[in-house]
N, C-alpha and C positions, 0 to 999 in steps of 0.2 A: 389783406392777404399776406403781406410781407413777413409777418411774424408767426403765421400759422404753421402747423406741422403738416404731415403729408400722408396721403393714402393712395392706393391704386384705384383708378376710376375706369369702370367698364360699363357696357350697356346693361349688364346683368347685376350690377352691385345693389346690395341692400342699403337702405338709407341713401337713395339716389339724390336727394335734396340736402345731403349732409347730415340731417338729423330727422328723427321721428317727429311727425307733426300731428299725430292722432290725439284722441281725448285722454288717454291714460297718463297718469302722473306718477307712476310707480318706479321711477328711475332709481337705480342703486349705484350709479356712477355719475358724479357731478359734471364730468366732461361729457357733454351731450352730442358732440359732433363726431362723425366717423373718423376724421383725420386726427383727432386728439390722441395723446398717448394713453396706454393702459398701464396702471401702476398701483400696487398695493390694494388690489381688489380681490374679492372672493371669486371662486371659479365661475359661479353663475353670472357674475357681472362682466368679467373680462372675456369669457369664451364667446367668440363671434360677436363681441360688443353687445351682448344681450342686456347689460345694465343700462344701455342707452336706448333700449327697445328697437335697435336696428333690425332685429329679426322680424319685427312687425311692420317695418317700412318696406313694402314689397318693391322689387325691381320693376322698372318700366320696360325692360327688354331682357335679352339673353346674351351672355358673352359666348361667342362662338370661338372655339379653339381648334385649330387644325393640327392633328397629330403629325409627327415627323416634319415639323416646320419651325421657323423662327418667328415669334410674334413680338410686337411692340406694345407696351402697356404704359399709359401716362401715370406718373406719380405727381399729384398736385393737391390742391385743396378746393377745387370746384369742378363740376362736370363740364365737359366740352372745353377743357383747358387749351391754351395756346402758348407759344413761346418755346425757346430752347431750354430755359430753366423753369422750375415748377412755380415760380412766382410770376410767370408771364413774360419775363425779360428775355430778349433775344441774346444770342452769344456776343454780339458786338456791343451790347449795352452793359456788359460787365468787363472789368479788367481781365487781361489774359497774361499768365494763367490765373484762374479764379482760385486763389489760395490765400490763407492767412499769412503766408510768408511773403506775399507780394506787397511791397510798400504802398502801391496804389490802392489795393484793397483796404489796407489799414487807414489810409488817408481819407477814403470815402466813408469811413465809419461802418464797414461791413463785417467787422469782427465782433462776435458776441462776448459777453462776460465769461462764458465757459470756453473761450478761445476757439470757437468754431465759426463757420460762416453764418452770418445773421439772416441773410435772405437769399433763397428760401431757408427755412429752419430745418436743415437736413442732418444735424448732429455730425458734421464732418468739417475738417479743416481744409480739405481739398479732395479731389476725386479719389486718390489712393486710400483715403481714410473712410470713404463711404463703405459701410459694413456689409452690404449685400441684402437682397430681398428674395422672397420665395413665392412660388405658386404651389398650392396643394390641392388635391382633388379627393372628394368623397363620392363614391359611386352609390349615392342615395338620392332620392327625388326630393325629399323635404329637408329643410334646414333643421327641423326638430329631431331628425334622425342622425345628425352629424355628431360624431364623438372624436376625441383625440385619437382613438385607436382605429377608426375607419377613415381617417384623414391622412393622406400620404403626400409628402412633398415630392413634386414631380420635376421642378425646375428651379435653378438658382441663377440669379443675375449678380455677378460680382461687381463691386464698386458702384453700387446703386443704393439708394436713390441719389443722383447727382444732377445729370440732365433730366429734363421732364420725362422723356421717353426711355424706358428700360427695355432691353431685349432679352427674351427668354427662348431657349431651345426646348422644344417639346418632344418627349420620347414617343415611342410607338404605343400610345395609349389606345385601349379599346374604345370604340364609338359609344357614346352615351347621349341619348336624346335630352335627358334632363338630369343633371348632376348638380352638386354644390361644390364650387371652388372657393378657396380662401387664399388671400394674399397676406403676406406677413413681412415684418421688418423688425430687426433688433439692432438699434444703433450701438456703437462702441464708444461710449463716453460723449464728451462735448455737451454736457448738460445732464439733467436728471436721468438716471438709468431706467429705461422703460421699454415697452414693446408696442407694436401696432398689429392689428388684425382686422380684416374686413372680409365679409362673406359676399359671394356672387352666385347667381343662378347661371349655370354654364352648360354648353352643349359641346361635347367632344366629337369631332368629325374625323373618321378614318375609314375610307372606302375599302381598304385592304384588310380590315379586321382588327389587328392590334391585340394588345394584351391588357388585362386588368391587373392593377397593382395588387400584390399580396397584402392581406391584412390578417391579424392586427399589426399595425405599424409599431416600430420600436422607438424607444427614447434615443435621441441623437447623442453622440459623444465621440471622443477620439477613437478612431479605428472601427467604429460600428459600421457593419455592412448590411445592406438590405433596405426595405421600405422604412422610412423614418417619419416620425411625428414632426409636427411643427414645434418650435421652441416655446416653452412656457416658463417664464421666470419673472422675478421681481414682484410677485403677487402674494397676497395673504394666504391663498390656498390654491391647489391645483398645479403647482409648479412641477415640471418634470426635470428641470435643471435648477438646482439651488445655487445662488450667487451671493457672495459677500463682498463688501467694499474692499477694494485692493486686489481682488481676483480678476483674472482675465474674463472679459465678457463673452458669453456664448453667443455666437453670431451664425448667420447662414453662410457657412464657409467650409472648406475641406477640413479645417481643424475640428469641426464638430461631426465629421463623418459624411458630410454632404459632398457629392461629386460636383465638379465644376459644370455648369450648364445643365443639360438634361440628366435626370437621375435614372440611369439605365440599370441600376441594381435593384429597382423597386419590384421587379417581377420574380425575384427569388426571395427565399426566407432570410430574415436577419440572422446573423451568425453569432453576434456578440452579446445579445440581451435576451436570453430565453425567458418566456413568460413565467411568472410566479403566481401563486395562489393569492386571492384577495386578502387572505389572513396574514400573509408574509409581512414582516416589519420592514420599514424602509431603511435602507443603508445607503451610504454615499461613498463614492470613490473620488478622492482628490487627485487632480492632475495639474501639472504645471506646463504651460506651453509658452513659447516665445513668439513674439511678433514684432514687426518693425513697421514704421510709417515711411514710405518713400518720399523724400523731399521733392517739391516741384522745381522746375527750372528757374523759378524766380529767386530761389535762395538755396544755399547749401546747408542751411541750418535744419536740423531734424526736428519734427514735431514729436514731442515726447509721447511714449506709450501711455495709455490710460490705465491699464490694468494688467495683472500678472498671473491669473489662474482661475479655476472655477470648480465647483463640486457637482458631480452628476449622480443623482440617486438612481439606483437600479430600478428597472421598470416594474411597475405594479399594475396588475390587471384592473381595468375599470369595470364596474357593473354596467350592464346594458342600459343605454340611455342615461347613464349617471351624469350628474352635473358636478361631481367632484371626484378626485382620486381617492380610492378607498385606502 
């Protein structure tokens, strides 16, 4: 468990036993478990972890989400996880502060070759460098009907994953008896640059009515307002954010247009990325943003920034039920 990566575990998650255990052997992703990273894959493979056949490994329950509330979601690498940290360790079983700048952390061999914390493998040097995670919702009943454009990010948890439990503030979502939710994470360095995505069968509860997010959702980016897609990057195809080595990593953060906590702008139309026809050619807009890593109290030395910019392609319309961006 100590070297494994992380996923969000809920009662409604697909691949509830971490991987598909059926008779098919048609995998297109050599990483077969739901908590492994998604990297350099075709759209059909990375989207909803379909290359691992996770869409065929049905949930054993339903993830119930109360609108207008704050919920806790465990990020771990097994169902029914325990502990303060995702590897099962309690807070008092790790040096404090838990940071690569703490000499005790170094002495215990808890720093990875990529200068991040080794256990759990959360691609972070301390809490302030945890890049943030997301919950998105698609108001469809079947996982087969989910697309990037009907999937809307509804909540962001900054500085996660770090502790096992991440807290998310949920906006005034309309009730939905059977929807598909997706959890996502894009680390910012400290290892191979990749992303994580897991699907869940969910039920949105809202006795007062609520509102349905506007679709189609738009590609995230600096200054983008309105309902936003999840981040897709570092893949062979289907990226909505192109990234090159040396550029700042696109993460679930205000820098990419996401609001902190509940995404209350999802009920209005996006203002910065108008739809284009499927025949429109892709173009990119390069931006440069600055970021800093706050040192922990253990040391005044600053953990160096990992990246310095990224390229955002303008949004392209997807064909209905398409498995790739046109």
